[in-house]
C-alpha positions as CSV (number, residue, x, y, z in Angstrom):
1,M,0.0,0.0,0.0
2,A,1.3,3.5,-0.9
3,L,2.4,5.6,2.1
4,S,0.0,8.4,1.2
5,K,-3.0,6.0,1.0
6,S,-2.3,4.1,4.2
7,P,-4.1,4.9,7.5
8,F,-0.6,4.8,9.0
9,G,1.0,7.0,6.4
10,L,1.3,10.0,8.8
11,L,2.6,7.7,11.6
12,A,5.3,6.2,9.3
13,R,6.6,9.6,8.4
14,R,6.5,10.8,12.0
15,L,8.4,7.8,13.2
16,G,11.0,8.4,10.5
17,G,12.0,11.7,12.2
18,D,15.0,13.3,10.6
19,A,15.8,10.3,8.5
20,P,13.1,8.2,6.7
21,L,12.7,4.6,7.9
22,P,14.1,1.8,5.7
23,V,11.6,0.7,3.1
24,A,11.1,-2.7,4.7
25,A,10.4,-1.1,8.1
26,E,8.0,1.4,6.5
27,R,6.1,-1.4,4.7
28,A,5.9,-3.4,8.0
29,I,4.2,-0.4,9.7
30,L,1.8,0.1,6.8
31,G,0.9,-3.6,7.1
32,L,0.1,-3.6,10.8
33,P,-3.3,-5.2,11.7
34,L,-5.6,-2.6,13.1
35,I,-9.2,-1.9,14.2
36,I,-10.5,1.5,13.2
37,R,-13.2,3.1,15.3
38,T,-15.0,6.5,14.9
39,I,-15.5,7.9,18.4
40,E,-17.7,10.9,19.1
41,A,-16.5,14.0,20.9
42,S,-15.9,14.0,24.7
43,R,-15.8,10.2,25.0
44,D,-13.2,8.2,26.8
45,I,-10.8,6.0,24.7
46,K,-8.9,4.6,27.6
47,Y,-9.5,4.8,31.4
48,E,-7.1,5.7,34.1
49,G,-6.0,2.6,36.1
50,G,-7.4,0.2,33.5
51,T,-5.4,-2.3,31.5
52,A,-4.2,-1.9,28.0
53,D,-3.3,-4.5,25.4
54,H,-3.1,-2.2,22.4
55,C,-1.8,1.2,21.3
56,C,-3.8,3.9,19.6
57,V,-3.0,5.9,16.5
58,I,-4.9,9.1,15.8
59,L,-6.1,9.1,12.2
60,D,-8.4,12.1,12.3
61,G,-9.7,14.6,14.9
62,W,-8.2,15.8,18.2
63,T,-7.8,13.8,21.4
64,C,-6.2,14.4,24.8
65,C,-4.6,12.6,27.7
66,Y,-5.7,13.6,31.2
67,Q,-5.6,12.7,34.9
68,S,-8.6,13.2,37.2
69,L,-8.8,14.3,40.8
70,T,-11.2,12.8,43.3
71,D,-13.3,16.0,43.4
72,G,-14.0,15.6,39.6
73,R,-11.5,18.2,38.4
74,C,-9.3,17.2,35.5
75,Q,-5.8,18.1,34.3
76,I,-5.3,17.8,30.6
77,L,-1.7,16.6,30.1
78,S,-1.4,16.8,26.3
79,F,-3.4,17.3,23.1
80,H,-3.0,14.9,20.1
81,V,-3.6,15.4,16.4
82,P,-3.6,13.1,13.4
83,G,-0.4,10.9,13.1
84,D,0.1,10.9,16.9
85,L,0.7,7.8,18.9
86,P,-0.4,9.1,22.3
87,D,-0.1,6.0,24.4
88,L,3.1,4.3,23.2
89,Q,4.2,4.1,26.9
90,S,1.5,1.5,27.3
91,L,3.6,-0.9,25.3
92,Y,6.0,-0.9,28.2
93,L,3.7,0.1,31.1
94,P,0.4,-1.7,30.3
95,S,-1.5,-0.2,33.3
96,P,-2.1,3.4,32.3
97,D,-1.7,6.2,34.9
98,L,-3.7,8.5,32.6
99,G,-6.9,8.5,30.6
100,M,-7.4,9.3,26.9
101,A,-10.4,11.0,25.5
102,T,-11.6,12.6,22.3
103,V,-11.8,16.4,22.1
104,T,-13.6,16.3,18.7
105,R,-15.2,13.4,16.8
106,S,-12.1,11.3,16.0
107,I,-11.0,8.3,14.0
108,V,-8.7,6.1,16.0
109,A,-6.8,3.0,15.0
110,F,-6.1,0.3,17.7
111,V,-3.0,-1.9,17.2
112,P,-2.3,-4.9,19.5
113,H,0.7,-4.7,21.7
114,A,1.8,-8.1,20.5
115,E,2.1,-6.8,16.9
116,M,3.9,-3.7,18.0
117,R,6.4,-5.7,20.0
118,K,6.9,-8.1,17.1
119,L,7.6,-5.2,14.8
120,S,10.2,-3.6,17.1
121,D,11.9,-7.0,17.5
122,Q,12.1,-7.6,13.8
123,Y,13.2,-4.1,12.8
124,P,15.8,-2.3,14.9
125,A,15.0,1.0,13.1
126,I,11.4,0.8,14.4
127,A,12.5,0.0,17.9
128,Q,14.8,3.0,17.8
129,A,11.9,5.1,16.4
130,F,9.6,4.0,19.2
131,W,12.2,4.9,21.8
132,R,12.7,8.3,20.1
133,E,8.9,8.9,20.2
134,V,8.8,8.2,24.0
135,L,11.7,10.6,24.5
136,V,10.0,13.4,22.5
137,S,6.9,12.8,24.5
138,A,8.9,13.2,27.7
139,A,10.5,16.4,26.4
140,T,7.1,17.8,25.5
141,H,5.8,17.0,29.0
142,R,8.8,18.9,30.5
143,A,8.0,21.9,28.4
144,W,4.4,21.8,29.7
145,I,5.6,21.6,33.3
146,T,7.8,24.7,32.7
147,S,4.8,26.5,31.3
148,L,2.5,25.5,34.1
149,G,5.0,26.4,36.8
150,R,6.7,29.6,35.5
151,R,4.8,31.3,32.6
152,D,1.9,33.7,33.3
153,A,-1.5,33.1,31.8
154,R,-0.9,35.1,28.6
155,Q,2.5,33.3,28.0
156,K,0.9,29.9,28.7
157,L,-1.7,30.3,26.0
158,A,0.7,31.7,23.5
159,H,3.1,28.8,24.1
160,L,0.4,26.3,23.5
161,F,-0.6,28.0,20.3
162,C,3.0,27.9,19.0
163,E,3.3,24.2,19.8
164,L,0.0,23.2,18.2
165,Y,0.7,25.3,15.1
166,L,4.1,23.6,14.5
167,R,2.7,20.1,15.2
168,L,-0.2,20.6,12.9
169,K,2.1,22.1,10.2
170,A,4.3,19.0,10.4
171,V,1.4,16.8,9.3
172,G,-0.1,19.2,6.7
173,F,-3.1,20.5,8.7
174,T,-2.3,24.2,8.6
175,D,-3.3,26.7,5.8
176,G,-0.7,29.4,5.7
177,N,-0.8,31.1,9.1
178,S,-4.0,29.5,10.2
179,M,-5.0,26.2,11.7
180,P,-8.1,24.4,13.0
181,M,-8.8,25.3,16.6
182,P,-11.6,23.1,18.0
183,L,-10.6,23.6,21.6
184,R,-13.1,25.2,24.0
185,Q,-12.2,27.6,26.7
186,T,-12.8,24.9,29.2
187,D,-10.2,22.7,27.4
188,F,-7.6,25.5,27.6
189,A,-8.5,26.0,31.2
190,D,-8.0,22.3,32.1
191,A,-4.7,22.2,30.2
192,L,-3.2,25.4,31.5
193,G,-4.4,25.4,35.1
194,L,-6.6,28.5,34.5
195,T,-10.2,29.4,34.8
196,S,-12.4,29.7,31.7
197,V,-12.9,33.4,32.6
198,H,-9.1,34.0,32.7
199,V,-8.7,32.2,29.4
200,N,-11.3,34.4,27.8
201,R,-9.4,37.5,29.1
202,M,-6.1,36.3,27.7
203,L,-7.6,35.5,24.3
204,K,-9.0,39.0,24.2
205,T,-5.6,40.4,25.2
206,L,-3.7,38.5,22.4
207,R,-6.3,39.6,19.9
208,E,-6.0,43.3,20.9
209,E,-2.2,43.0,20.6
210,G,-2.7,41.9,17.0
211,V,-1.0,38.6,17.6
212,I,-3.8,36.2,16.9
213,D,-7.4,36.0,15.8
214,L,-9.8,33.2,16.6
215,Y,-13.1,32.7,14.7
216,A,-15.1,29.9,13.1
217,R,-13.1,27.3,14.9
218,R,-9.9,28.4,13.3
219,L,-6.9,30.2,14.8
220,V,-5.1,32.8,12.7
221,I,-1.6,33.7,13.8
222,S,-1.3,37.3,12.7
223,D,2.3,37.7,13.8
224,W,4.3,34.5,14.4
225,E,7.4,36.3,15.7
226,A,5.4,38.3,18.2
227,L,3.6,35.2,19.4
228,C,6.9,33.4,19.9
229,A,8.2,36.4,21.8
230,V,5.2,36.5,24.1
231,A,5.6,32.8,24.8
232,D,9.4,32.8,25.0
233,F,9.0,29.8,22.7
234,N,11.8,27.5,21.7
235,P,10.6,24.7,19.4
236,K,13.6,22.4,20.0
237,Y,11.8,20.2,22.4
238,L,9.4,19.1,19.6
239,H,12.3,17.7,17.5
240,L,10.4,18.3,14.3
241,T,12.0,18.2,10.9
242,D,11.8,21.5,8.8
């Protein structure tokens, strides 16, 4: 199957990183057995504390990983877009310490752990790519921790916009300086440790500064350099190719 026509085309390119995977390894990824499900918005994909015997690949839509508190509050730990493999850690830690849920209506592919392990055993390049993916995920979490602990509300929001724009651009989901933005103010609040009211104020501030505009579920970055300056954004942690 051609890379561009495979459900795993984006994943294969992502796992290749700076250097494309060997042809045989790429074909093996494209040939993985999978179950594809369409899941409506705001539904759980995996539950905290459950067991996992498969990994998920996001084919379409937006999802998130989260942890819940006993009082019902939730902390969003990461957002995921097409091509992402959000729960690769479950291949090595099969009892998840986090939940996964859809943000929008999403199409998700489920791949058995046994097949993923077989793939990494047979192809050292894939085992290395899996390890790289886990390390990039850890780097991204460190960047989020820094934002939560040290950036003010305006900087936090700007930093998240910068990250999401580059990640979506890498998989071809941007249009010039604009990108889809289906996140609600409550999503931003749960990800950034803010209230919805405060998020609304910061969105208004960034608009008034001429940095961004947000309408019809799209974010337009009016001034990329200014947005990066507000966020004190350094994209190295994402380890994206140009």
